[in-house]
C-alpha positions as CSV (number, residue, x, y, z in Angstrom):
1,M,-2.4,0.1,15.7
2,Q,-0.6,-3.0,15.1
3,P,-0.1,-5.5,12.0
4,I,-2.6,-8.1,11.3
5,S,-1.6,-11.4,9.8
6,S,0.1,-11.0,6.4
7,H,-2.4,-12.2,3.8
8,F,0.7,-13.9,1.8
9,D,1.3,-15.6,5.3
10,M,-2.3,-16.7,5.7
11,I,-2.7,-18.8,2.7
12,E,-1.7,-22.5,4.2
13,E,-2.0,-24.4,1.0
14,P,0.4,-22.9,-2.2
15,S,-1.7,-22.6,-5.0
16,T,-1.2,-21.2,-8.6
17,V,0.2,-17.1,-9.5
18,V,0.7,-15.3,-11.9
19,V,3.5,-12.8,-11.3
20,A,4.1,-9.9,-13.4
21,L,7.5,-10.3,-14.8
22,S,9.1,-6.7,-15.7
23,G,12.3,-8.0,-16.2
24,G,14.1,-6.4,-13.4
25,V,15.4,-7.8,-9.9
26,D,12.4,-7.0,-7.6
27,S,9.8,-8.9,-9.8
28,A,12.3,-11.8,-10.3
29,L,12.9,-12.1,-6.7
30,A,9.1,-12.3,-6.3
31,A,8.7,-14.9,-8.5
32,A,11.6,-17.2,-6.9
33,L,10.5,-16.5,-3.8
34,L,6.9,-17.8,-4.8
35,R,8.4,-21.1,-6.3
36,E,10.6,-21.8,-3.2
37,K,7.4,-21.8,-0.9
38,G,5.5,-24.1,-3.2
39,W,3.9,-22.4,-5.4
40,H,2.7,-23.0,-9.4
41,I,4.2,-19.7,-10.8
42,R,2.7,-18.2,-14.8
43,C,4.9,-15.3,-15.5
44,L,3.7,-12.4,-17.6
45,H,5.4,-9.6,-19.6
46,F,3.2,-6.5,-20.2
47,L,4.5,-4.9,-23.9
48,L,4.1,-0.9,-23.1
49,P,4.9,1.9,-25.2
50,G,7.9,4.0,-26.1
51,F,10.5,2.1,-24.8
52,G,12.0,1.5,-28.1
53,S,15.1,-0.7,-27.9
54,K,14.5,-0.8,-24.0
55,G,11.6,-3.0,-25.1
56,E,13.1,-5.5,-26.3
57,E,15.5,-5.6,-23.9
58,K,12.9,-5.7,-21.2
59,V,11.4,-8.9,-22.7
60,A,14.9,-10.8,-23.2
61,S,15.8,-10.2,-19.5
62,A,12.2,-11.1,-18.9
63,Q,12.2,-14.2,-21.3
64,R,15.8,-15.4,-19.4
65,I,14.7,-14.8,-15.5
66,A,11.5,-17.3,-17.2
67,E,14.1,-19.7,-18.8
68,S,16.6,-19.7,-15.3
69,L,13.0,-20.8,-12.9
70,Q,11.9,-22.5,-15.3
71,V,8.3,-21.2,-16.0
72,P,6.2,-20.2,-18.4
73,L,6.2,-17.0,-19.4
74,S,3.6,-15.1,-21.5
75,V,3.8,-11.5,-23.7
76,V,0.7,-9.6,-23.8
77,D,0.7,-6.2,-25.5
78,M,-1.2,-3.5,-23.7
79,K,0.3,-0.9,-26.1
80,E,-3.0,-0.2,-26.8
81,Q,-4.6,-0.2,-23.3
82,F,-1.8,1.9,-21.8
83,S,-1.8,5.2,-24.0
84,R,-5.2,4.9,-24.0
85,L,-5.5,5.0,-20.0
86,V,-2.2,6.5,-19.2
87,I,-0.8,8.1,-21.6
88,E,-3.6,10.4,-22.9
89,P,-4.9,11.1,-19.2
90,F,-1.6,12.6,-18.7
91,I,-1.3,14.7,-21.9
92,E,-4.0,16.6,-20.8
93,I,-3.9,16.7,-16.9
94,Y,-0.8,18.6,-17.8
95,L,-2.4,20.8,-20.5
96,Q,-5.4,21.6,-17.5
97,G,-2.7,23.0,-15.8
98,L,-2.2,20.0,-13.3
99,T,1.2,17.8,-12.7
100,P,-0.1,13.9,-13.1
101,N,1.3,10.9,-11.4
102,P,1.1,8.4,-14.3
103,C,2.6,5.5,-11.8
104,V,-0.4,5.9,-9.9
105,V,-3.0,5.4,-12.9
106,C,-1.0,2.7,-13.9
107,N,-1.1,0.0,-11.1
108,P,-4.9,-0.4,-10.5
109,K,-6.3,0.3,-14.4
110,I,-2.5,-1.6,-16.2
111,K,-0.6,-3.8,-14.3
112,F,-3.4,-5.2,-12.0
113,D,-6.9,-5.0,-14.1
114,G,-4.1,-7.2,-16.9
115,L,-2.7,-9.1,-14.3
116,L,-6.4,-10.0,-13.2
117,R,-8.1,-10.5,-16.3
118,Y,-5.8,-13.2,-17.2
119,A,-5.8,-14.7,-14.4
120,K,-9.5,-15.1,-14.6
121,Q,-9.1,-16.2,-18.3
122,E,-7.0,-19.1,-16.6
123,G,-9.0,-20.2,-13.8
124,I,-5.8,-19.2,-11.4
125,E,-6.3,-17.3,-8.0
126,Y,-4.0,-15.4,-7.0
127,V,-1.3,-12.9,-8.6
128,A,1.7,-10.9,-7.8
129,T,4.0,-8.7,-8.0
130,G,7.4,-7.0,-7.0
131,H,6.2,-4.2,-5.0
132,Y,7.3,-3.5,-1.6
133,A,4.6,-2.8,-0.1
134,R,2.4,-5.4,2.7
135,V,-1.3,-7.0,1.9
136,R,-3.2,-7.9,5.5
137,K,-6.3,-9.4,6.6
138,A,-8.4,-8.2,8.7
139,E,-10.3,-9.7,11.5
140,S,-13.4,-7.8,10.1
141,G,-12.7,-9.9,6.8
142,L,-11.7,-6.3,4.9
143,F,-8.3,-6.5,2.7
144,E,-6.2,-3.6,4.2
145,L,-3.2,-2.6,2.5
146,W,0.3,-1.5,4.7
147,R,3.5,-0.1,4.2
148,G,6.5,-2.4,2.8
149,K,9.1,-2.6,5.8
150,D,11.5,-1.1,3.4
151,K,10.5,2.8,4.6
152,G,12.9,3.8,2.0
153,K,11.6,1.8,-0.8
154,E,7.5,1.0,0.1
155,Q,5.5,1.8,-2.2
156,S,1.6,2.2,-0.7
157,Y,1.8,5.4,-2.2
158,F,1.5,3.9,-5.7
159,L,-1.3,1.4,-5.0
160,H,-3.5,3.3,-2.9
161,R,-6.1,2.7,-5.7
162,L,-6.6,-0.7,-5.7
163,D,-9.6,-2.3,-3.9
164,Q,-11.1,-5.1,-2.1
165,N,-11.3,-6.9,-4.9
166,R,-8.1,-6.4,-6.4
167,L,-5.8,-7.1,-2.9
168,S,-7.8,-9.9,-2.1
169,K,-6.5,-11.3,-4.9
170,T,-3.3,-10.3,-4.5
171,V,0.6,-11.4,-2.9
172,F,3.8,-9.1,-2.4
173,P,6.5,-11.6,-1.9
174,L,8.9,-8.9,-1.4
175,E,6.7,-7.4,1.7
176,N,9.1,-7.5,4.2
177,L,12.3,-7.4,2.7
178,F,14.4,-4.4,2.4
179,K,16.3,-3.2,-1.0
180,A,19.7,-4.9,0.3
181,Q,18.3,-7.7,1.0
182,A,16.2,-8.5,-2.3
183,R,19.4,-7.8,-4.3
184,A,21.3,-10.1,-1.9
185,L,18.9,-12.7,-2.4
186,A,18.4,-12.7,-5.5
187,A,21.9,-13.2,-6.3
188,K,22.1,-15.9,-3.9
189,L,19.2,-18.1,-5.6
190,G,21.1,-17.9,-8.3
191,L,18.8,-15.2,-10.6
192,P,19.7,-14.1,-13.7
193,P,22.2,-10.6,-13.4
194,I,19.5,-7.4,-14.7
195,S,21.7,-5.3,-16.7
196,G,21.5,-1.8,-16.4
197,P,20.1,0.7,-13.4
198,E,17.2,0.6,-11.7
199,S,14.6,3.2,-14.3
200,Q,13.7,5.8,-11.9
201,E,12.0,7.7,-14.6
202,I,8.6,8.0,-16.1
203,C,9.0,4.7,-18.3
204,F,7.3,6.3,-21.5
205,L,9.3,9.2,-21.8
206,S,12.3,9.4,-23.6
207,G,14.8,11.4,-20.8
208,N,12.3,11.9,-18.6
209,D,11.5,15.4,-20.2
210,Y,7.1,15.5,-20.7
211,R,7.6,18.6,-22.5
212,M,8.5,17.0,-25.7
213,L,5.8,14.5,-25.9
214,L,3.2,17.3,-25.4
215,E,4.6,19.1,-27.6
216,S,4.6,16.2,-30.1
217,K,1.0,15.1,-29.4
218,R,-0.4,18.3,-28.9
219,A,1.4,20.7,-31.1
220,E,-2.0,23.0,-31.3
221,K,-2.2,23.4,-27.3
222,T,1.5,24.4,-26.4
223,L,2.8,27.1,-28.7
224,E,0.9,29.9,-27.2
225,K,3.3,31.9,-25.0
226,G,1.7,34.4,-22.5
227,D,2.5,36.0,-19.7
228,I,4.1,35.1,-15.5
229,I,2.1,37.3,-13.1
230,D,2.6,37.9,-9.5
231,R,0.0,37.4,-7.2
232,E,-1.1,41.2,-7.5
233,G,-1.5,40.8,-11.1
234,R,1.5,42.9,-12.2
235,K,3.5,41.5,-15.0
236,V,6.8,40.0,-14.2
237,G,8.2,37.6,-17.3
238,E,6.9,36.1,-20.1
239,H,6.4,32.2,-20.4
240,L,6.9,29.8,-23.2
241,G,3.7,27.9,-23.1
242,T,1.8,27.0,-19.7
243,Y,2.6,23.6,-19.5
244,R,6.5,23.8,-19.1
245,Y,5.5,24.3,-15.9
246,T,5.1,22.8,-12.3
247,I,4.0,24.0,-9.0
248,G,7.3,25.2,-6.6
249,Q,9.1,25.7,-9.9
250,R,12.0,27.7,-9.3
251,H,14.9,27.2,-12.4
252,G,14.0,28.3,-16.4
253,L,11.3,31.0,-15.4
254,G,13.6,34.0,-16.5
255,I,12.3,36.8,-14.7
256,A,15.0,39.0,-13.1
257,S,14.8,39.9,-9.4
258,E,17.4,39.9,-6.3
259,S,14.7,37.4,-4.7
260,P,13.5,34.3,-6.4
261,Y,10.2,33.4,-7.6
262,Y,8.8,30.3,-7.8
263,V,5.5,29.3,-9.8
264,M,2.4,29.6,-7.3
265,E,-0.4,29.0,-10.0
266,I,-0.9,27.6,-13.1
267,R,-3.6,29.6,-14.9
268,P,-4.1,27.9,-18.7
269,H,-7.5,29.5,-19.6
270,E,-6.0,32.6,-19.3
271,N,-2.6,31.4,-20.6
272,Q,-0.6,33.1,-17.2
273,V,2.0,31.4,-14.8
274,V,1.7,32.6,-11.3
275,V,4.6,33.8,-9.6
276,A,5.4,34.1,-5.5
277,R,8.4,34.9,-2.8
278,K,8.8,31.1,-1.4
279,E,7.2,31.5,2.0
280,E,4.3,32.5,0.3
281,L,4.1,28.9,-1.4
282,F,2.9,27.2,1.8
283,S,-0.1,26.2,3.1
284,K,-2.2,23.9,5.4
285,E,-5.2,22.8,3.6
286,L,-6.2,21.0,0.2
287,E,-8.9,19.4,-1.2
288,A,-8.9,16.0,-3.2
289,N,-11.5,14.2,-5.1
290,D,-12.3,10.6,-6.8
291,F,-11.2,9.3,-3.6
292,N,-10.6,5.8,-3.1
293,W,-11.5,4.6,0.5
294,I,-9.8,1.1,0.6
295,A,-11.9,-0.5,3.2
296,G,-14.9,0.4,0.9
297,S,-16.1,3.4,3.1
298,P,-14.7,6.3,4.8
299,P,-14.0,5.0,8.9
300,A,-15.8,8.4,10.5
301,R,-16.5,12.1,9.2
302,R,-13.6,13.6,10.4
303,V,-10.5,11.7,11.4
304,R,-6.8,12.1,13.0
305,V,-4.3,10.6,9.8
306,Q,-0.7,11.2,8.4
307,A,-1.0,12.5,5.1
308,Q,1.6,12.4,1.9
309,M,1.1,14.5,-1.0
310,R,4.1,13.7,-2.9
311,Y,6.0,10.0,-3.0
312,R,8.8,11.4,-1.3
313,H,6.7,13.7,0.8
314,Q,7.3,13.2,5.0
315,P,4.0,12.0,6.3
316,S,2.8,14.7,8.1
317,P,-0.2,14.5,10.7
318,G,-3.8,16.4,10.2
319,W,-7.5,16.5,10.1
320,L,-9.2,14.2,6.9
321,E,-12.6,15.8,6.9
322,F,-14.9,13.4,4.9
323,V,-17.1,15.6,2.6
324,D,-18.9,13.1,0.4
325,Q,-18.0,9.7,-1.1
326,K,-15.5,10.6,-3.5
327,R,-14.5,14.0,-2.2
328,V,-12.7,15.3,0.9
329,R,-10.7,18.3,2.6
330,F,-7.4,18.1,4.9
331,T,-6.1,20.2,7.1
332,F,-2.0,19.9,7.7
333,D,-0.9,20.8,11.8
334,Q,1.8,22.2,9.9
335,P,2.1,24.5,6.7
336,Q,3.1,22.2,3.4
337,W,5.1,23.8,0.7
338,A,4.2,23.7,-2.5
339,I,1.2,21.6,-2.5
340,T,0.1,20.6,-6.1
341,P,-3.4,20.3,-8.0
342,G,-3.0,16.7,-10.2
343,Q,-0.3,15.2,-7.4
344,A,-2.2,11.9,-5.1
345,L,-3.2,12.7,-1.6
346,V,-2.8,9.5,0.6
347,C,-3.5,8.9,3.9
348,Y,-2.2,6.7,6.7
349,D,-3.3,5.5,10.3
350,G,0.2,4.4,10.7
351,D,1.5,2.2,8.4
352,R,-2.0,1.1,7.3
353,V,-3.4,3.3,3.7
354,L,-6.6,4.4,4.8
355,G,-6.8,6.0,0.5
356,G,-6.0,8.1,-1.3
357,G,-7.6,10.7,-4.0
358,W,-6.6,13.4,-6.2
359,I,-5.7,17.0,-5.0
360,T,-7.6,19.9,-6.7
361,K,-7.0,22.9,-5.0
C-alpha cells in the first residue's frame, strides 16, 4: 500500500496552530518549521508532576525557544490531571501484576486532549507536536496514522490511541525527517541550544525506579513477601513483593540454579511469582482488549497484519482476529518471547497503523 498525501502538506492555506512546546529540540523545531511555512504559532507548555528542578529547567527552555521564535507561550498546570489519569492507573496496574506503558496513556489523555481543549477555547483549528509520525487523509475522507520516516525514532506505537477527531486536527511537522536531520536543521535555524541529554526514561520517575513510587504511594500493599514457584508449583525462592517483578525478568530473583530462571507469570492475588526456563517463555497467541480502531471499526473479522507488542519489538506478521468491537486475538507466525500483559499491542498494515489495545493474556 502506497502512502496517501500528507495531511500537513494538503493544508493549502497556513492557519493558526497550537504547538506543544516541551522545551526539547523536537517540539522547538516543529514550531520553527510551522513558522517558516507561514503558520501563526501559539505555544503551550504543560506543567507535570515529578520533575522537581528539571520542571523549572523545562519551563525556562520553553520560554527561551518561544522568545527566539517570537511567538506567544502559555503555561498550563496539568499536575492534577496527570496524577489522576496517568500516575494513579500506573500504580494500580503494577499492583495487579501487569506492566503498564504510561506514555501510551499520556499522549491522548494529557498531551492531545490538553492541546485540543486549549485550541477550542481560543478558536484555533489545528494542534501540532514534535512526534516522528505521519497523518494521512485517505480518499474515503478518513484520517490515518502512519509510521514516521525515521524507523529508528518514529513514534506511531505511542500514538495508536488517537481517534479520528484528534487526528483530523493534528499536524506533525517532523513526519519526514530523520533525527539527525532534525538536530542539524534546528542548529541551522538558530534555535536556542537544548541543555542536557534527551530523556529516555519515564518522565515522572526519579532514576526510572517505579518501585520507589509504588512503595511511597501504596506502602500497605507492597510489603508482603511470598513464594517464587516453578510451573509445577514447587517453591524455588522467595519474592519481595509481586510488584517488583516483570515478565521476562532474569536478574534479582535470588534463585540458585545452574540454568537461569525467568519470570513467566505474576499472580498478585495468590502472592506468587511463577518462573520458568527461557525457552518456556515463547508463545504465539495473545488477547488484547480496549482496542482502538483508528478508522473507527475493524477492516475485517480476520486480517493479515504485522504487530508490535513493545516499542522496540521487531514488527512480526500474523493474524489479527476481531472478537468484538473492543477485543481482539492475535496469532503470530513465529513464537514471540515474553509477551507481557499490560503492554500495548499495536497492529500495522505496512506502515499504516490499524490500531491497538492492551494485552490481557
